[in-house]
N, C-alpha and C positions, 0 to 999 in steps of 0.2 A: 504494500500500500504506500502510495506516495504522499508526502506532505504538501504537494502542490496540486492545484486544481485550476481548471479553466474559469477565469473570472472576467472574461471579456464583456459580460453583461453589465459590469459597473463602469466600463470605459466608454467615453464618447467617441473614441477613434473607430471609424468604420473599417471593415475588412478591405485590404488593398485590392485594387482592380480598376479597370478603365471606367467603370460606372460608379466608383466610390463617390459619395456625396458627403460634403462636410456637414456636421450637425448644425442645427440652428443655434444662434447665440443664446447662451443660457443666462437669464437675468435674475434668477433666484438667488436668495441669500442662503449660504450653507457654512458650516464650519470648514474652513479651508485646510486641507491636509498638508498643503505646502504652498508657498507663494514666494515671489521674488520682490525685493525692495530695491528700487533703482534710484539713487540720488541724482538730481538734476539742478543746474543753476538757471534753467529756463523752462519752467513747468509748461507753459503754453506751447512752446516749440516742440518739446518732447511729446506732449499729448497729441499734437497735430501729426507728428511722424508716426507714432505708434498706431493711431487711428487710421489715417489715410494711407500709410505705407504698409504696415504690418497686419492690418485688419482687425485690430482690437476695437472695443467700444468702451465708453466711459460708463461704469456702473454707478459710481458716485464720486463726489469730490468735496474737499474742504478748501475753499478758495485760498489760493496762494500758499497752501501747505502740502496737500496730498491729493492725488487722483488715483482711484482704484479702477484699473483696466482689466478687461477680460476678453478672451476669444471664445473658446469652448468652455464647458464645465471643467473645472480644475486647472484652467490656464489663467491664473491670476497674477497681476503685476501691480505693485504699488509704486507710483512715481512720487517721490518725496522731494520737496524743495530743499535745497542745500546751497549754501553760499558759494562753495568752490566745486567746480566740475573736475572730473577725472580727466587728466591730460591725454592719456592713451588708453586704448582698449585693453582690458585685462587678458591674461592667458586663458582664464576660465570663460566658458560660454554657458548660455542657458538655451535649452532646446525646447521647441514646441512642435507637437505633431500637427500635420496638415495632410491634405490629399494631393495627389499629383496634379490634378486640374487647377489647383490654387497657385502653384509655384510661379508660373509665367506672369500671372497678374501681380503677385507680390513683388517680383523682380522689377516689373515695369513701374509699379506705383512707387517703390522705394527709390528707383533711379530718377524718376520724375521729380521727386522731392530733394534728393541728395545723390547726384550722379555717380559718385564713387563709393556708395554705401554698401553695394552688394558684391559678394564673391560667389560665383557659381551660376547655375546649378552644376553639381558634380554627383556622380554615382559613387556609392560606397561599396566596399567589399561585403557588407552585411545586408545588402539588398534594399537600400534606401536611396532617394535622390534628395540632396540637401542644398540649401543656400545659406550663406552666412551674411548677416547684416550687421553693420556697425551703426548704432543709433546716434542721435545728436549728443547724447550724454556719454557716449563711448562704451555702451554696453555691447557685448558680442552675443548676438541672438542667432540661433540656428533654427530654421524651419526645415523639418525633416518629414518626408513622405515615403511610406512603404511602397515598394514596387510589387506588382503581382509576382507570386512565387513561381519560378520556372525550375522544375526538378533537374533539368539538364544544364542549368547555368553554372557559371563559375561561382556565383554567390551561394548557390545551394551546396556546392562542394566545399566552399569556405566554412559554411555553417556546420555541415556534417563533420568536418575535420575537428570541430570542437565539441561534437556530441549533440548537436541540434539538428534534427531531421525534420523535414517539412512533409506536408501531406503529399502522398503519391510517390515518395522517393523509393520506398521498398515495401513489399507486402509485409503487413504486420508491424511496420515501423511508423514513426510519425508522432508517437506519444511523448518523445523527448525525455523519457526516463526521469532523471533527477532535475532536468531543466523544465519539466512540465509546468 
């Protein structure tokens, strides 16, 4: 018996595929299991970029002090007014799930607001397509979209090499054992 179970029913992230549709924005209030706090010296400019570029919406704000942004359920960011901005992007990044059909639009929207803000898209060895965005306050944000699983792909072989098998890779396999 495994200690792991399929818990995709609690995630807003849809199954990967060409018809994957992003969930509707979630405007409810919940106890946030995790969130990011991003300091900014220009709250209005930061909110504008996160909303028009990255696709977040303003859940609520305290004028001049804080704005709570959200994309999907459990994708929460607090922009907090702070006197001094970070001069350079940190090595650390914060990643948000999206669907493949959203990436091109986010790239175009971010580049329209800040031409040099986006790196990518690029495909990863773990079967995602990612873009990295540097926001006005120098946060490093990655939007990552799962690609449809192809059992004959190099990505499938990469995952299998570390013990993660996908559906249809081998008869009787695909339960991922301890990675379940």
